[in-house]
Biotite code that builds the C-alpha atoms (Angstrom):
import biotite.structure as struc

atoms = struc.array([
    struc.Atom([0.000, 0.000, 0.000], chain_id="A", res_id=1, res_name="MET", atom_name="CA", element="C"),
    struc.Atom([1.476, 3.414, -0.926], chain_id="A", res_id=2, res_name="PRO", atom_name="CA", element="C"),
    struc.Atom([1.985, 5.941, 1.885], chain_id="A", res_id=3, res_name="PRO", atom_name="CA", element="C"),
    struc.Atom([-0.843, 8.446, 2.382], chain_id="A", res_id=4, res_name="PRO", atom_name="CA", element="C"),
    struc.Atom([-0.638, 11.698, 0.455], chain_id="A", res_id=5, res_name="LYS", atom_name="CA", element="C"),
    struc.Atom([-0.153, 14.378, 3.088], chain_id="A", res_id=6, res_name="VAL", atom_name="CA", element="C"),
    struc.Atom([0.453, 17.459, 0.907], chain_id="A", res_id=7, res_name="SER", atom_name="CA", element="C"),
    struc.Atom([0.030, 18.634, -2.675], chain_id="A", res_id=8, res_name="GLU", atom_name="CA", element="C"),
    struc.Atom([3.811, 18.696, -3.205], chain_id="A", res_id=9, res_name="PHE", atom_name="CA", element="C"),
    struc.Atom([6.168, 15.924, -4.255], chain_id="A", res_id=10, res_name="THR", atom_name="CA", element="C"),
    struc.Atom([9.685, 15.784, -2.824], chain_id="A", res_id=11, res_name="TYR", atom_name="CA", element="C"),
    struc.Atom([12.860, 13.821, -3.410], chain_id="A", res_id=12, res_name="THR", atom_name="CA", element="C"),
    struc.Atom([15.945, 13.113, -1.314], chain_id="A", res_id=13, res_name="PHE", atom_name="CA", element="C"),
    struc.Atom([18.516, 15.825, -2.169], chain_id="A", res_id=14, res_name="PRO", atom_name="CA", element="C"),
    struc.Atom([21.408, 13.463, -2.994], chain_id="A", res_id=15, res_name="VAL", atom_name="CA", element="C"),
    struc.Atom([21.120, 11.232, -6.044], chain_id="A", res_id=16, res_name="GLN", atom_name="CA", element="C"),
    struc.Atom([23.339, 8.596, -7.631], chain_id="A", res_id=17, res_name="GLY", atom_name="CA", element="C"),
    struc.Atom([25.347, 7.781, -4.489], chain_id="A", res_id=18, res_name="CYS", atom_name="CA", element="C"),
    struc.Atom([25.028, 6.161, -1.115], chain_id="A", res_id=19, res_name="GLU", atom_name="CA", element="C"),
    struc.Atom([24.477, 8.734, 1.604], chain_id="A", res_id=20, res_name="ALA", atom_name="CA", element="C"),
    struc.Atom([24.222, 8.904, 5.373], chain_id="A", res_id=21, res_name="THR", atom_name="CA", element="C"),
    struc.Atom([23.163, 11.860, 7.500], chain_id="A", res_id=22, res_name="TYR", atom_name="CA", element="C"),
    struc.Atom([22.909, 13.131, 11.044], chain_id="A", res_id=23, res_name="GLN", atom_name="CA", element="C"),
    struc.Atom([19.521, 12.947, 12.787], chain_id="A", res_id=24, res_name="ARG", atom_name="CA", element="C"),
    struc.Atom([20.200, 15.134, 15.789], chain_id="A", res_id=25, res_name="LYS", atom_name="CA", element="C"),
    struc.Atom([20.663, 18.784, 16.650], chain_id="A", res_id=26, res_name="LEU", atom_name="CA", element="C"),
    struc.Atom([24.301, 19.701, 17.148], chain_id="A", res_id=27, res_name="LEU", atom_name="CA", element="C"),
    struc.Atom([24.635, 23.482, 16.889], chain_id="A", res_id=28, res_name="VAL", atom_name="CA", element="C"),
    struc.Atom([22.260, 24.600, 14.151], chain_id="A", res_id=29, res_name="LEU", atom_name="CA", element="C"),
    struc.Atom([18.988, 22.999, 12.955], chain_id="A", res_id=30, res_name="PRO", atom_name="CA", element="C"),
    struc.Atom([20.488, 21.587, 9.751], chain_id="A", res_id=31, res_name="LYS", atom_name="CA", element="C"),
    struc.Atom([22.112, 18.311, 8.787], chain_id="A", res_id=32, res_name="THR", atom_name="CA", element="C"),
    struc.Atom([25.281, 17.037, 7.150], chain_id="A", res_id=33, res_name="THR", atom_name="CA", element="C"),
    struc.Atom([24.655, 14.485, 4.423], chain_id="A", res_id=34, res_name="ILE", atom_name="CA", element="C"),
    struc.Atom([27.808, 12.458, 3.879], chain_id="A", res_id=35, res_name="TRP", atom_name="CA", element="C"),
    struc.Atom([28.328, 11.361, 0.271], chain_id="A", res_id=36, res_name="ALA", atom_name="CA", element="C"),
    struc.Atom([31.178, 10.969, -2.188], chain_id="A", res_id=37, res_name="GLY", atom_name="CA", element="C"),
    struc.Atom([32.770, 13.912, -3.927], chain_id="A", res_id=38, res_name="LYS", atom_name="CA", element="C"),
    struc.Atom([31.035, 14.645, -7.218], chain_id="A", res_id=39, res_name="GLY", atom_name="CA", element="C"),
    struc.Atom([27.710, 13.080, -6.224], chain_id="A", res_id=40, res_name="CYS", atom_name="CA", element="C"),
    struc.Atom([24.695, 15.094, -7.326], chain_id="A", res_id=41, res_name="SER", atom_name="CA", element="C"),
    struc.Atom([22.856, 17.606, -5.190], chain_id="A", res_id=42, res_name="PHE", atom_name="CA", element="C"),
    struc.Atom([19.341, 17.826, -6.618], chain_id="A", res_id=43, res_name="VAL", atom_name="CA", element="C"),
    struc.Atom([16.377, 20.088, -5.972], chain_id="A", res_id=44, res_name="SER", atom_name="CA", element="C"),
    struc.Atom([14.125, 18.526, -3.320], chain_id="A", res_id=45, res_name="PRO", atom_name="CA", element="C"),
    struc.Atom([11.005, 20.117, -4.855], chain_id="A", res_id=46, res_name="VAL", atom_name="CA", element="C"),
    struc.Atom([9.830, 22.233, -7.781], chain_id="A", res_id=47, res_name="ASP", atom_name="CA", element="C"),
    struc.Atom([10.833, 25.855, -7.350], chain_id="A", res_id=48, res_name="GLY", atom_name="CA", element="C"),
    struc.Atom([13.031, 28.761, -8.386], chain_id="A", res_id=49, res_name="VAL", atom_name="CA", element="C"),
    struc.Atom([16.724, 29.215, -7.651], chain_id="A", res_id=50, res_name="VAL", atom_name="CA", element="C"),
    struc.Atom([17.110, 32.049, -5.147], chain_id="A", res_id=51, res_name="HIS", atom_name="CA", element="C"),
    struc.Atom([20.848, 32.389, -4.419], chain_id="A", res_id=52, res_name="GLU", atom_name="CA", element="C"),
    struc.Atom([23.950, 30.914, -6.033], chain_id="A", res_id=53, res_name="VAL", atom_name="CA", element="C"),
    struc.Atom([27.506, 31.227, -4.790], chain_id="A", res_id=54, res_name="ASN", atom_name="CA", element="C"),
    struc.Atom([30.125, 29.793, -7.148], chain_id="A", res_id=55, res_name="ILE", atom_name="CA", element="C"),
    struc.Atom([33.155, 31.156, -5.276], chain_id="A", res_id=56, res_name="LYS", atom_name="CA", element="C"),
    struc.Atom([34.664, 29.576, -2.198], chain_id="A", res_id=57, res_name="ASN", atom_name="CA", element="C"),
    struc.Atom([35.255, 32.721, -0.128], chain_id="A", res_id=58, res_name="ARG", atom_name="CA", element="C"),
    struc.Atom([35.679, 31.128, 3.296], chain_id="A", res_id=59, res_name="TRP", atom_name="CA", element="C"),
    struc.Atom([38.983, 31.708, 5.086], chain_id="A", res_id=60, res_name="LYS", atom_name="CA", element="C"),
    struc.Atom([39.871, 30.292, 8.508], chain_id="A", res_id=61, res_name="PRO", atom_name="CA", element="C"),
    struc.Atom([41.556, 33.570, 9.417], chain_id="A", res_id=62, res_name="SER", atom_name="CA", element="C"),
    struc.Atom([38.207, 35.418, 9.342], chain_id="A", res_id=63, res_name="THR", atom_name="CA", element="C"),
    struc.Atom([35.591, 32.590, 9.510], chain_id="A", res_id=64, res_name="ASP", atom_name="CA", element="C"),
    struc.Atom([32.816, 34.850, 8.215], chain_id="A", res_id=65, res_name="ARG", atom_name="CA", element="C"),
    struc.Atom([29.407, 33.348, 8.883], chain_id="A", res_id=66, res_name="GLY", atom_name="CA", element="C"),
    struc.Atom([28.047, 34.110, 5.421], chain_id="A", res_id=67, res_name="GLN", atom_name="CA", element="C"),
    struc.Atom([30.966, 32.213, 3.840], chain_id="A", res_id=68, res_name="ASP", atom_name="CA", element="C"),
    struc.Atom([30.945, 29.007, 5.895], chain_id="A", res_id=69, res_name="ARG", atom_name="CA", element="C"),
    struc.Atom([28.785, 27.018, 3.455], chain_id="A", res_id=70, res_name="GLU", atom_name="CA", element="C"),
    struc.Atom([31.297, 27.660, 0.660], chain_id="A", res_id=71, res_name="GLY", atom_name="CA", element="C"),
    struc.Atom([29.754, 27.147, -2.766], chain_id="A", res_id=72, res_name="ARG", atom_name="CA", element="C"),
    struc.Atom([26.000, 26.774, -2.396], chain_id="A", res_id=73, res_name="PHE", atom_name="CA", element="C"),
    struc.Atom([22.622, 26.930, -4.102], chain_id="A", res_id=74, res_name="VAL", atom_name="CA", element="C"),
    struc.Atom([19.287, 27.815, -2.517], chain_id="A", res_id=75, res_name="THR", atom_name="CA", element="C"),
    struc.Atom([15.892, 26.976, -4.002], chain_id="A", res_id=76, res_name="VAL", atom_name="CA", element="C"),
    struc.Atom([12.678, 28.757, -3.076], chain_id="A", res_id=77, res_name="ALA", atom_name="CA", element="C"),
    struc.Atom([10.231, 25.873, -3.354], chain_id="A", res_id=78, res_name="GLY", atom_name="CA", element="C"),
    struc.Atom([6.674, 26.154, -4.610], chain_id="A", res_id=79, res_name="GLU", atom_name="CA", element="C"),
    struc.Atom([5.758, 25.039, -1.092], chain_id="A", res_id=80, res_name="ASP", atom_name="CA", element="C"),
    struc.Atom([7.007, 28.390, 0.285], chain_id="A", res_id=81, res_name="GLY", atom_name="CA", element="C"),
    struc.Atom([10.103, 26.833, 1.875], chain_id="A", res_id=82, res_name="VAL", atom_name="CA", element="C"),
    struc.Atom([13.778, 27.622, 1.152], chain_id="A", res_id=83, res_name="LEU", atom_name="CA", element="C"),
    struc.Atom([16.241, 24.749, 0.707], chain_id="A", res_id=84, res_name="TYR", atom_name="CA", element="C"),
    struc.Atom([20.020, 25.167, 0.865], chain_id="A", res_id=85, res_name="LEU", atom_name="CA", element="C"),
    struc.Atom([22.727, 22.809, -0.319], chain_id="A", res_id=86, res_name="GLY", atom_name="CA", element="C"),
    struc.Atom([26.240, 23.896, 0.646], chain_id="A", res_id=87, res_name="GLY", atom_name="CA", element="C"),
    struc.Atom([29.866, 22.728, 0.687], chain_id="A", res_id=88, res_name="HIS", atom_name="CA", element="C"),
    struc.Atom([29.510, 22.086, -3.052], chain_id="A", res_id=89, res_name="LEU", atom_name="CA", element="C"),
    struc.Atom([32.469, 21.283, -5.266], chain_id="A", res_id=90, res_name="ASP", atom_name="CA", element="C"),
    struc.Atom([30.756, 22.977, -8.214], chain_id="A", res_id=91, res_name="SER", atom_name="CA", element="C"),
    struc.Atom([27.434, 24.401, -9.350], chain_id="A", res_id=92, res_name="VAL", atom_name="CA", element="C"),
    struc.Atom([25.700, 22.827, -12.344], chain_id="A", res_id=93, res_name="ALA", atom_name="CA", element="C"),
    struc.Atom([25.756, 24.757, -15.642], chain_id="A", res_id=94, res_name="PRO", atom_name="CA", element="C"),
    struc.Atom([22.726, 26.976, -16.140], chain_id="A", res_id=95, res_name="GLY", atom_name="CA", element="C"),
    struc.Atom([21.885, 27.224, -12.453], chain_id="A", res_id=96, res_name="ILE", atom_name="CA", element="C"),
    struc.Atom([21.481, 30.918, -11.605], chain_id="A", res_id=97, res_name="ALA", atom_name="CA", element="C"),
    struc.Atom([19.105, 33.076, -9.560], chain_id="A", res_id=98, res_name="PRO", atom_name="CA", element="C"),
    struc.Atom([15.674, 33.037, -11.178], chain_id="A", res_id=99, res_name="GLY", atom_name="CA", element="C"),
    struc.Atom([16.149, 29.654, -12.877], chain_id="A", res_id=100, res_name="THR", atom_name="CA", element="C"),
    struc.Atom([13.049, 27.472, -12.562], chain_id="A", res_id=101, res_name="ARG", atom_name="CA", element="C"),
    struc.Atom([13.919, 23.930, -11.476], chain_id="A", res_id=102, res_name="VAL", atom_name="CA", element="C"),
    struc.Atom([12.029, 20.657, -11.118], chain_id="A", res_id=103, res_name="LYS", atom_name="CA", element="C"),
    struc.Atom([12.124, 18.075, -8.367], chain_id="A", res_id=104, res_name="THR", atom_name="CA", element="C"),
    struc.Atom([15.257, 15.962, -8.815], chain_id="A", res_id=105, res_name="GLY", atom_name="CA", element="C"),
    struc.Atom([17.026, 18.414, -11.146], chain_id="A", res_id=106, res_name="GLN", atom_name="CA", element="C"),
    struc.Atom([20.790, 18.527, -10.603], chain_id="A", res_id=107, res_name="VAL", atom_name="CA", element="C"),
    struc.Atom([21.921, 21.773, -8.943], chain_id="A", res_id=108, res_name="LEU", atom_name="CA", element="C"),
    struc.Atom([25.552, 20.955, -8.239], chain_id="A", res_id=109, res_name="GLY", atom_name="CA", element="C"),
    struc.Atom([28.152, 18.401, -7.215], chain_id="A", res_id=110, res_name="GLN", atom_name="CA", element="C"),
    struc.Atom([29.008, 17.565, -3.631], chain_id="A", res_id=111, res_name="ILE", atom_name="CA", element="C"),
    struc.Atom([32.404, 18.558, -2.256], chain_id="A", res_id=112, res_name="GLY", atom_name="CA", element="C"),
    struc.Atom([33.928, 20.121, 0.847], chain_id="A", res_id=113, res_name="ASN", atom_name="CA", element="C"),
    struc.Atom([34.139, 23.841, 0.166], chain_id="A", res_id=114, res_name="SER", atom_name="CA", element="C"),
    struc.Atom([33.711, 26.442, 2.885], chain_id="A", res_id=115, res_name="GLY", atom_name="CA", element="C"),
    struc.Atom([34.576, 25.441, 6.422], chain_id="A", res_id=116, res_name="ASN", atom_name="CA", element="C"),
    struc.Atom([34.340, 21.755, 5.464], chain_id="A", res_id=117, res_name="ALA", atom_name="CA", element="C"),
    struc.Atom([37.702, 21.881, 3.702], chain_id="A", res_id=118, res_name="ARG", atom_name="CA", element="C"),
    struc.Atom([39.333, 19.527, 6.225], chain_id="A", res_id=119, res_name="ASP", atom_name="CA", element="C"),
    struc.Atom([36.470, 16.983, 6.261], chain_id="A", res_id=120, res_name="THR", atom_name="CA", element="C"),
    struc.Atom([35.209, 14.307, 3.911], chain_id="A", res_id=121, res_name="ALA", atom_name="CA", element="C"),
    struc.Atom([32.888, 15.431, 1.133], chain_id="A", res_id=122, res_name="SER", atom_name="CA", element="C"),
    struc.Atom([29.382, 16.253, 2.321], chain_id="A", res_id=123, res_name="ASN", atom_name="CA", element="C"),
    struc.Atom([26.263, 18.269, 1.615], chain_id="A", res_id=124, res_name="LEU", atom_name="CA", element="C"),
    struc.Atom([25.267, 20.965, 4.087], chain_id="A", res_id=125, res_name="TYR", atom_name="CA", element="C"),
    struc.Atom([21.471, 20.713, 3.884], chain_id="A", res_id=126, res_name="PHE", atom_name="CA", element="C"),
    struc.Atom([19.170, 23.251, 5.518], chain_id="A", res_id=127, res_name="ALA", atom_name="CA", element="C"),
    struc.Atom([15.491, 24.210, 5.521], chain_id="A", res_id=128, res_name="ILE", atom_name="CA", element="C"),
    struc.Atom([14.310, 27.769, 6.175], chain_id="A", res_id=129, res_name="SER", atom_name="CA", element="C"),
    struc.Atom([12.445, 30.511, 4.314], chain_id="A", res_id=130, res_name="TRP", atom_name="CA", element="C"),
    struc.Atom([13.264, 33.149, 1.709], chain_id="A", res_id=131, res_name="LYS", atom_name="CA", element="C"),
    struc.Atom([14.984, 36.335, 2.954], chain_id="A", res_id=132, res_name="THR", atom_name="CA", element="C"),
    struc.Atom([17.339, 38.952, 1.609], chain_id="A", res_id=133, res_name="GLU", atom_name="CA", element="C"),
    struc.Atom([20.913, 37.634, 1.183], chain_id="A", res_id=134, res_name="PRO", atom_name="CA", element="C"),
    struc.Atom([22.090, 39.954, 3.963], chain_id="A", res_id=135, res_name="SER", atom_name="CA", element="C"),
    struc.Atom([20.060, 37.867, 6.459], chain_id="A", res_id=136, res_name="VAL", atom_name="CA", element="C"),
    struc.Atom([22.377, 34.905, 5.850], chain_id="A", res_id=137, res_name="TRP", atom_name="CA", element="C"),
    struc.Atom([21.812, 33.281, 9.265], chain_id="A", res_id=138, res_name="TRP", atom_name="CA", element="C"),
    struc.Atom([18.274, 32.286, 8.259], chain_id="A", res_id=139, res_name="VAL", atom_name="CA", element="C"),
    struc.Atom([19.241, 30.383, 5.108], chain_id="A", res_id=140, res_name="ARG", atom_name="CA", element="C"),
    struc.Atom([21.767, 28.236, 7.003], chain_id="A", res_id=141, res_name="ARG", atom_name="CA", element="C"),
    struc.Atom([18.920, 26.411, 8.798], chain_id="A", res_id=142, res_name="GLY", atom_name="CA", element="C"),
    struc.Atom([15.800, 27.098, 10.900], chain_id="A", res_id=143, res_name="MET", atom_name="CA", element="C"),
    struc.Atom([13.757, 23.860, 10.644], chain_id="A", res_id=144, res_name="VAL", atom_name="CA", element="C"),
    struc.Atom([15.144, 20.468, 11.665], chain_id="A", res_id=145, res_name="LYS", atom_name="CA", element="C"),
    struc.Atom([15.280, 18.500, 8.393], chain_id="A", res_id=146, res_name="PRO", atom_name="CA", element="C"),
    struc.Atom([15.826, 14.862, 9.302], chain_id="A", res_id=147, res_name="TRP", atom_name="CA", element="C"),
    struc.Atom([12.181, 13.748, 9.682], chain_id="A", res_id=148, res_name="ASN", atom_name="CA", element="C"),
    struc.Atom([11.507, 15.018, 6.161], chain_id="A", res_id=149, res_name="TYR", atom_name="CA", element="C"),
    struc.Atom([14.673, 13.410, 4.786], chain_id="A", res_id=150, res_name="LEU", atom_name="CA", element="C"),
    struc.Atom([13.645, 10.105, 6.382], chain_id="A", res_id=151, res_name="ASP", atom_name="CA", element="C"),
    struc.Atom([10.228, 10.296, 4.710], chain_id="A", res_id=152, res_name="ALA", atom_name="CA", element="C"),
    struc.Atom([11.548, 11.296, 1.258], chain_id="A", res_id=153, res_name="TRP", atom_name="CA", element="C"),
    struc.Atom([14.166, 8.555, 1.376], chain_id="A", res_id=154, res_name="LEU", atom_name="CA", element="C"),
    struc.Atom([11.758, 5.847, 2.530], chain_id="A", res_id=155, res_name="LYS", atom_name="CA", element="C"),
    struc.Atom([9.017, 6.639, 0.055], chain_id="A", res_id=156, res_name="GLY", atom_name="CA", element="C"),
    struc.Atom([6.618, 9.120, 1.638], chain_id="A", res_id=157, res_name="ASN", atom_name="CA", element="C"),
    struc.Atom([7.446, 11.834, -0.874], chain_id="A", res_id=158, res_name="ARG", atom_name="CA", element="C"),
    struc.Atom([4.543, 14.129, 0.053], chain_id="A", res_id=159, res_name="THR", atom_name="CA", element="C"),
    struc.Atom([5.557, 14.864, 3.654], chain_id="A", res_id=160, res_name="LEU", atom_name="CA", element="C"),
    struc.Atom([6.103, 18.636, 3.590], chain_id="A", res_id=161, res_name="SER", atom_name="CA", element="C"),
    struc.Atom([7.990, 21.015, 5.927], chain_id="A", res_id=162, res_name="PRO", atom_name="CA", element="C"),
    struc.Atom([5.709, 23.872, 4.813], chain_id="A", res_id=163, res_name="ALA", atom_name="CA", element="C"),
    struc.Atom([3.391, 23.863, 7.847], chain_id="A", res_id=164, res_name="ASP", atom_name="CA", element="C"),
    struc.Atom([6.255, 23.701, 10.349], chain_id="A", res_id=165, res_name="GLU", atom_name="CA", element="C"),
    struc.Atom([8.099, 26.452, 8.493], chain_id="A", res_id=166, res_name="THR", atom_name="CA", element="C"),
    struc.Atom([5.068, 28.766, 8.405], chain_id="A", res_id=167, res_name="ARG", atom_name="CA", element="C"),
    struc.Atom([4.479, 28.235, 12.122], chain_id="A", res_id=168, res_name="ALA", atom_name="CA", element="C"),
    struc.Atom([8.083, 29.128, 12.913], chain_id="A", res_id=169, res_name="LEU", atom_name="CA", element="C"),
    struc.Atom([7.954, 32.274, 10.754], chain_id="A", res_id=170, res_name="VAL", atom_name="CA", element="C"),
    struc.Atom([4.820, 33.339, 12.618], chain_id="A", res_id=171, res_name="LYS", atom_name="CA", element="C"),
    struc.Atom([6.631, 32.880, 15.925], chain_id="A", res_id=172, res_name="ARG", atom_name="CA", element="C"),
    struc.Atom([9.994, 34.488, 15.064], chain_id="A", res_id=173, res_name="THR", atom_name="CA", element="C"),
    struc.Atom([9.199, 36.850, 12.180], chain_id="A", res_id=174, res_name="GLY", atom_name="CA", element="C"),
    struc.Atom([10.859, 36.611, 8.770], chain_id="A", res_id=175, res_name="ARG", atom_name="CA", element="C"),
    struc.Atom([14.076, 38.300, 9.910], chain_id="A", res_id=176, res_name="THR", atom_name="CA", element="C"),
    struc.Atom([14.891, 37.096, 13.423], chain_id="A", res_id=177, res_name="PRO", atom_name="CA", element="C"),
    struc.Atom([18.117, 38.297, 14.994], chain_id="A", res_id=178, res_name="ALA", atom_name="CA", element="C"),
    struc.Atom([21.123, 36.029, 14.650], chain_id="A", res_id=179, res_name="CYS", atom_name="CA", element="C"),
    struc.Atom([21.647, 34.072, 17.878], chain_id="A", res_id=180, res_name="ALA", atom_name="CA", element="C"),
    struc.Atom([24.282, 31.374, 17.174], chain_id="A", res_id=181, res_name="ILE", atom_name="CA", element="C"),
    struc.Atom([27.693, 31.588, 15.465], chain_id="A", res_id=182, res_name="LEU", atom_name="CA", element="C"),
    struc.Atom([27.069, 35.160, 14.397], chain_id="A", res_id=183, res_name="CYS", atom_name="CA", element="C"),
    struc.Atom([30.439, 36.849, 14.692], chain_id="A", res_id=184, res_name="THR", atom_name="CA", element="C"),
    struc.Atom([33.490, 36.586, 12.512], chain_id="A", res_id=185, res_name="SER", atom_name="CA", element="C"),
    struc.Atom([37.107, 36.722, 13.527], chain_id="A", res_id=186, res_name="LYS", atom_name="CA", element="C"),
    struc.Atom([38.613, 40.190, 13.242], chain_id="A", res_id=187, res_name="PRO", atom_name="CA", element="C"),
    struc.Atom([40.621, 40.855, 10.129], chain_id="A", res_id=188, res_name="GLU", atom_name="CA", element="C"),
    struc.Atom([44.303, 40.444, 10.989], chain_id="A", res_id=189, res_name="PRO", atom_name="CA", element="C"),
    struc.Atom([46.087, 43.776, 11.150], chain_id="A", res_id=190, res_name="THR", atom_name="CA", element="C"),
    struc.Atom([49.179, 43.741, 8.987], chain_id="A", res_id=191, res_name="PRO", atom_name="CA", element="C"),
    struc.Atom([52.368, 44.517, 10.899], chain_id="A", res_id=192, res_name="THR", atom_name="CA", element="C"),
    struc.Atom([54.020, 47.558, 9.400], chain_id="A", res_id=193, res_name="PRO", atom_name="CA", element="C"),
    struc.Atom([57.502, 46.932, 8.153], chain_id="A", res_id=194, res_name="THR", atom_name="CA", element="C"),
    struc.Atom([60.061, 49.391, 9.360], chain_id="A", res_id=195, res_name="ARG", atom_name="CA", element="C"),
    struc.Atom([62.796, 50.533, 7.085], chain_id="A", res_id=196, res_name="LYS", atom_name="CA", element="C"),
    struc.Atom([66.251, 50.405, 8.659], chain_id="A", res_id=197, res_name="PRO", atom_name="CA", element="C"),
    struc.Atom([67.371, 53.799, 9.814], chain_id="A", res_id=198, res_name="ARG", atom_name="CA", element="C"),
    struc.Atom([70.257, 55.263, 7.930], chain_id="A", res_id=199, res_name="LYS", atom_name="CA", element="C"),
    struc.Atom([73.252, 56.255, 9.970], chain_id="A", res_id=200, res_name="LYS", atom_name="CA", element="C"),
    struc.Atom([73.867, 59.956, 9.805], chain_id="A", res_id=201, res_name="PRO", atom_name="CA", element="C"),
    struc.Atom([76.771, 60.924, 7.617], chain_id="A", res_id=202, res_name="VAL", atom_name="CA", element="C"),
    struc.Atom([79.436, 62.537, 9.747], chain_id="A", res_id=203, res_name="GLU", atom_name="CA", element="C"),
    struc.Atom([80.617, 65.842, 8.420], chain_id="A", res_id=204, res_name="GLU", atom_name="CA", element="C"),
    struc.Atom([84.377, 66.007, 7.875], chain_id="A", res_id=205, res_name="SER", atom_name="CA", element="C"),
    struc.Atom([85.921, 69.131, 9.268], chain_id="A", res_id=206, res_name="ARG", atom_name="CA", element="C"),
    struc.Atom([89.308, 70.472, 8.264], chain_id="A", res_id=207, res_name="GLN", atom_name="CA", element="C"),
    struc.Atom([91.304, 71.575, 11.272], chain_id="A", res_id=208, res_name="VAL", atom_name="CA", element="C"),
    struc.Atom([94.105, 74.072, 10.831], chain_id="A", res_id=209, res_name="THR", atom_name="CA", element="C"),
    struc.Atom([96.786, 74.234, 13.468], chain_id="A", res_id=210, res_name="THR", atom_name="CA", element="C"),
    struc.Atom([99.001, 77.214, 14.031], chain_id="A", res_id=211, res_name="LEU", atom_name="CA", element="C"),
    struc.Atom([102.675, 76.620, 14.689], chain_id="A", res_id=212, res_name="ASN", atom_name="CA", element="C"),
    struc.Atom([104.858, 78.959, 16.688], chain_id="A", res_id=213, res_name="GLY", atom_name="CA", element="C"),
])
């Protein structure tokens, strides 16, 4: 017997073509790490429109800027009103740009370890939230715990939707809640000025005349 249809939307697990494992508990942020081989496909979980794309790996350990920690990433604003983020990508698929309409299961990029995952195995940073301006980066990195939905999409109940939970959270926090966790960056290192060696003063030569007698 097929699982009951619980929403009008159809979802798919966001990693395709590879074996994958993922965390099912809250560590620091309400997101999950999906472990999969480098080059595996990150696909759109639902029909929607690409919202943000970052093709440059700007993260540096010296500054650890919050908006750069996911490295290369793509976000999709789903037709269900939910925003989905896939980060730590090795590359973004050709043709994927803000405003691009995508279908469930369409390849958005390839899994890697960009951003602050550079010293880990390849993985997909997967987060569920809602659409905001790019300057409110702490929302896109995860607001709704994703693992119950991942479990359902992986095991066959592809209509279980995070839309209701997301709307309820927006109602409680507002669309632009203040950042509360991992908000600050490291200060930019101040370059040490290099001092030029001081030149020794040139001694003036004086002619001394002596008088005899």
